[in-house]
C-alpha positions in Angstrom: 19.4 18.7 -0.9 16.8 16.2 -2.2 14.8 14.3 0.4 12.7 11.3 -0.8 9.9 10.3 1.6 8.1 7.1 0.6 5.9 4.4 2.0 7.8 1.1 2.3 5.3 -0.9 0.3 5.4 -1.9 -3.4 3.6 1.3 -4.4 5.9 3.6 -2.6 9.0 1.7 -3.7 8.0 1.6 -7.3 6.8 5.2 -7.4 10.2 6.4 -6.0 12.1 4.1 -8.4 10.3 5.5 -11.5 10.9 9.0 -10.4 14.6 8.6 -9.8 15.1 6.7 -13.0 13.7 9.7 -14.8 15.2 12.3 -12.4 18.5 10.9 -11.0 19.7 12.7 -7.9 21.5 11.9 -4.7 18.9 12.1 -1.9 18.3 11.4 1.7 15.6 8.8 2.1 12.9 8.6 4.8 10.7 5.5 5.0 9.4 2.8 7.3 6.9 0.0 7.7 3.7 0.3 5.7 1.6 1.5 8.7 4.0 4.4 9.4 2.0 7.0 7.5 3.3 10.2 9.3 6.7 10.1 7.7 7.0 13.9 7.2 7.3 14.3 10.9 10.8 12.8 10.5 11.9 15.4 8.0 13.7 18.7 8.8 14.3 20.9 5.8 16.4 24.0 4.9 15.7 26.7 2.4 16.2 25.2 -1.1 15.7 21.6 -0.2 13.3 19.6 -2.4 11.1 17.1 -0.5 9.5 14.5 -2.8 6.8 12.4 -1.2 5.3 9.1 -2.4 2.3 7.2 -1.2 1.6 8.7 2.2 -1.7 10.6 2.8 -1.5 14.3 2.8 -4.4 14.4 5.3 -2.1 12.6 7.9 0.9 14.9 7.1 -0.7 18.2 6.5 0.8 20.1 9.4 4.3 18.9 8.6 3.8 19.7 4.9 3.0 23.3 5.9 6.0 23.3 8.3 8.4 22.2 5.6 7.1 24.9 3.2 7.6 27.4 6.0 11.2 26.2 6.4 11.8 27.1 2.7 11.5 23.7 1.1 9.9 22.8 -2.2 7.3 20.0 -1.9 6.5 17.5 -4.7 3.7 15.2 -3.6 2.3 12.0 -5.2 -0.4 10.1 -3.4 -3.7 8.3 -3.9 -5.0 8.3 -0.3 -7.2 10.7 1.6 -6.3 14.2 0.6 -6.5 17.6 2.3 -6.4 21.2 1.3 -2.9 22.6 1.0 -2.6 26.3 0.1 -1.4 27.0 -3.4 2.2 28.0 -3.6 5.0 28.2 -6.2 6.8 25.8 -3.9 4.1 23.0 -4.1 3.5 20.5 -6.9 0.6 18.1 -6.1 -0.3 14.9 -7.9 -3.2 13.6 -5.9 -6.0 11.2 -7.0 -8.0 9.0 -4.7 -9.9 7.2 -7.5 -10.3 3.4 -6.8 -8.4 2.3 -9.9 -5.3 4.5 -9.2 -2.2 3.9 -7.1 0.7 6.3 -6.5 3.0 4.7 -9.0 0.3 5.2 -11.7 0.3 8.9 -10.8 4.1 9.0 -11.3 3.7 7.1 -14.5 1.2 9.7 -15.6 3.6 12.5 -14.8 6.5 10.8 -16.6 4.4 10.0 -19.7 4.8 6.3 -19.3 8.6 6.2 -19.6 9.0 3.5 -16.9 5.6 1.9 -17.0 6.6 -1.7 -16.3 7.4 -0.6 -12.7 4.0 1.0 -12.4 2.6 -2.4 -13.4 4.6 -4.0 -10.6 3.1 -1.5 -8.2 -0.5 -2.0 -9.4 -0.2 -5.7 -8.9 1.3 -5.2 -5.5 -1.4 -2.7 -4.5 -4.2 -5.2 -5.4 -5.2 -3.5 -8.6 -4.9 -6.6 -10.7 -7.3 -5.6 -13.4 -5.6 -2.2 -13.9 -2.2 -4.0 -13.9 -3.3 -6.5 -16.5 -4.7 -3.7 -18.7 -1.4 -1.8 -18.6 0.6 -5.0 -19.1 -1.5 -5.7 -22.2 -0.8 -2.2 -23.5 2.9 -3.0 -23.1 2.5 -6.2 -25.0 3.8 -8.3 -22.1 3.4 -12.1 -22.4 1.6 -14.1 -19.8 4.8 -15.3 -18.2 6.1 -11.8 -17.9 2.8 -10.6 -16.3 3.0 -13.4 -13.7 6.6 -12.5 -12.9 5.7 -8.8 -12.4 2.7 -9.8 -10.3 4.9 -11.9 -8.0 7.5 -9.1 -7.7 4.7 -6.6 -6.7 3.3 -9.1 -4.2 6.7 -9.7 -2.6 7.6 -6.1 -2.4 4.3 -5.3 -0.8 4.5 -8.3 1.6 7.9 -7.1 2.9 6.3 -3.8 4.2 3.8 -5.2 6.6 4.7 -5.3 10.3 4.5 -3.4 13.6 8.1 -2.5 13.6 11.1 -2.7 11.3 12.3 -5.9 13.0 9.2 -7.7 11.7 10.4 -7.1 8.2 12.8 -9.2 6.2 14.4 -6.1 4.7 14.4 -2.5 5.6 12.4 -0.7 2.9 15.4 1.6 2.2 17.6 -1.4 1.7 15.0 -3.0 -0.6 14.9 0.2 -2.6 18.7 0.0 -3.0 18.2 -3.6 -4.2 15.8 -2.6 -7.0 17.5 0.7 -7.9 20.0 -0.7 -10.4 17.2 -2.3 -12.5 15.4 -0.4 -15.3 13.7 -3.6 -16.2 11.6 -5.2 -13.4 11.8 -8.6 -15.1 15.6 -8.5 -14.8 15.1 -7.5 -11.1 12.8 -10.4 -10.6 15.3 -12.8 -12.2 18.5 -11.4 -10.6 18.0 -9.6 -7.3 19.0 -11.9 -4.5 16.3 -10.5 -2.2 13.5 -12.0 -4.4 14.0 -15.7 -3.6 14.4 -14.8 0.1 11.1 -13.0 0.1 9.5 -15.8 -1.9 10.5 -18.5 0.6 9.4 -16.3 3.6 6.1 -15.5 1.9 5.4 -19.2 1.3 6.1 -20.0 5.0 3.9 -17.3 6.3 1.1 -18.1 3.9 1.1 -21.7 5.0 0.5 -20.6 8.6 -2.3 -18.2 7.6 -4.0 -20.8 5.5 -4.4 -23.0 8.6 -6.5 -20.3 10.3 -10.3 -20.9 10.1 -12.5 -17.9 9.1 -14.5 -16.0 11.7 -17.3 -15.3 9.3 -18.0 -16.6 5.8 -21.1 -16.0 3.8 -23.3 -13.2 2.3 -20.5 -11.9 0.2 -18.2 -11.2 3.2 -15.3 -13.2 4.6 -13.5 -12.4 7.9 -10.4 -14.1 9.3 -8.5 -13.6 12.6 -4.8 -14.1 12.9 -2.8 -14.4 16.1 -0.3 -11.8 17.6 2.7 -13.3 15.8 5.3 -11.7 13.5 4.3 -13.9 10.6 0.7 -12.8 11.0 1.7 -9.1 11.0 3.7 -9.7 7.8 1.1 -11.6 5.9 -2.2 -10.0 6.8 -2.3 -7.3 4.1 -1.2 -9.6 1.3 -3.6 -12.2 2.6 -6.5 -9.6 2.4 -5.4 -8.8 -1.2 -5.2 -12.4 -2.2 -8.6 -13.4 -0.7 -10.3 -10.4 -2.4 -8.8 -11.4 -5.7 -10.1 -15.0 -5.5 -13.8 -13.8 -5.6 -14.6 -10.4 -7.1 -18.0 -10.2 -5.4 -16.7 -10.8 -1.9 -15.6 -8.3 0.7 -12.7 -9.3 2.9 -11.6 -8.4 6.4 -8.4 -9.8 7.9 -8.0 -9.2 11.6 -4.7 -9.5 13.5 -4.4 -9.5 17.3 -2.1 -6.7 18.5 0.3 -7.3 21.4 -1.6 -4.6 23.4 -4.8 -6.6 23.3 -6.4 -4.6 20.5 -7.0 -5.9 16.9 -5.7 -4.5 13.6 -8.0 -4.8 10.7 -7.4 -4.8 6.9 -10.6 -4.4 4.8 -10.9 -4.9 1.1 -14.2 -4.0 -0.6 -15.7 -6.4 -3.2 -14.3 -5.6 -6.6 -17.8 -5.6 -8.0 -18.6 -2.8 -5.5 -15.3 -1.0 -5.0 -16.4 1.4 -2.3 -17.3 1.6 1.4 -14.1 0.2 3.0 -13.0 3.7 4.1 -16.4 4.6 5.4 -16.7 1.4 7.5 -13.2 1.8 9.0 -13.5 5.5 9.7 -16.5 4.7 12.0 -14.0 3.3 14.5 -11.2 5.2 16.1 -7.8 4.8 14.4 -9.6 3.8 11.2 -9.1 5.2 7.7 -8.0 4.4 4.1 -9.4 4.3 0.6 -12.8 3.3 -0.8 -11.4 0.0 -2.0 -8.9 -0.8 0.7 -8.9 0.5 4.3 -8.0 -0.5 7.8 -8.2 0.1 11.6 -4.9 0.2 13.5 -6.2 -0.6 17.0 -9.8 -1.9 17.3 -10.8 -2.6 21.0 -11.3 -6.3 21.4 -14.8 -5.8 22.8 -15.8 -4.0 19.6 -14.8 -6.9 17.3 -18.4 -8.3 17.1 -19.7 -4.7 16.4 -17.2 -4.4 13.6 -18.0 -7.8 12.1 -21.7 -6.9 12.1 -21.1 -3.6 10.3 -18.8 -5.3 7.9 -21.3 -7.9 6.9 -24.1 -5.3 6.6 -22.2 -2.6 4.8 -19.8 -4.6 2.6 -21.6 -7.9 2.1 -23.4 -8.9 -1.0 -26.9 -8.0 0.3 -25.9 -4.5 1.3 -24.2 -3.9 -2.0 -27.3 -4.9 -4.0 -29.1 -1.9 -2.6 -26.5 0.7 -3.7 
C-alpha cells in the first residue's frame, strides 16, 4: 500500500501533486490543517508499505518515522523545515533542505528533473518565495498574466490551509487535492476548478476584515498586527503575513492572532533583505519553531506578548539587521 502524508498548504499539495503525476499510484492520504505538523502519528504501516511524506518537519515526526521503519515500511521524505538525524537505511530516501530559498515542492521538482515545474512555481508563490517563483517562471517562459494566475492559485491554496481545526477551512485539504489532481497544467486548474472562485471570494472577505485592524507596532523595519479570535482571522493570518512581507523587502512582519484559550498565535516573516532569524526568535518561546525566513509560535502566553514584541523589534527590525 502507498500512504501519502502531506501538509495541507500549497507546498504540501503541490509537492504531492507533482509526485503523483510522475508516479501514479492508488494511495491512502493523511493530511490536515497547516498547523498539524505531527501527521506521521496518524499512520500505521505494514511490511512493504511505502510512506511518502511532503512538507512536515522530520524533527517533529522523528519518533514516528522510526516506528514506521520498524513496522517494515519504506519511507520517502521531502521537506524543507527543521531536520533531524535519521539512521541510514535501505528503506529510507531523504530529500531534505532547509535553505531559505527552497520549499518542498522545489525539492520534488529537483528529484523529478523539472517534469512538472509549473506546479512547483505555484507552490513557491504560495510559500512566500516570490523571487524564486518569478525566476522559475521566467525559465519556463511564462508571460506576466500566467505568472499572476499561478501566484493567485498558490496564494489561495495556501490560504485554505490556515485554521485551528478543519471546520475553519473552506475545503478539507484532501478534497482540495482531489480538485487539483486532474490537472497537469496549473493554468487550466486556475481557469476551470470550481474551488478557485470560492476561495477567491472568501479570501477577499477575510482580507477586508484584516485590513481594518490597526498595527500594534510599526517602525524600525518591523511591523506587528494583532487579529481577534475569529475564524476569519485564523484563516487569513498566514497569508496576511506573507503579503505584508512582500510589500516591503526590508521589513520584518509579525501577525498575532488571539487563540480561544487566551494565548496568542504568532506568524513571523523575516525581512527579505535579511532572510534569517525568524526561527531563532520563535524558538526562544515555548511552542515556537519554524524556518529562518518564516516561523511561528503556536501558543504565546498573553502576558509575554510585550516581551515578544520587544525581541521582535530588536532581533528582526532594520537596526538589528544592520549589525549582522
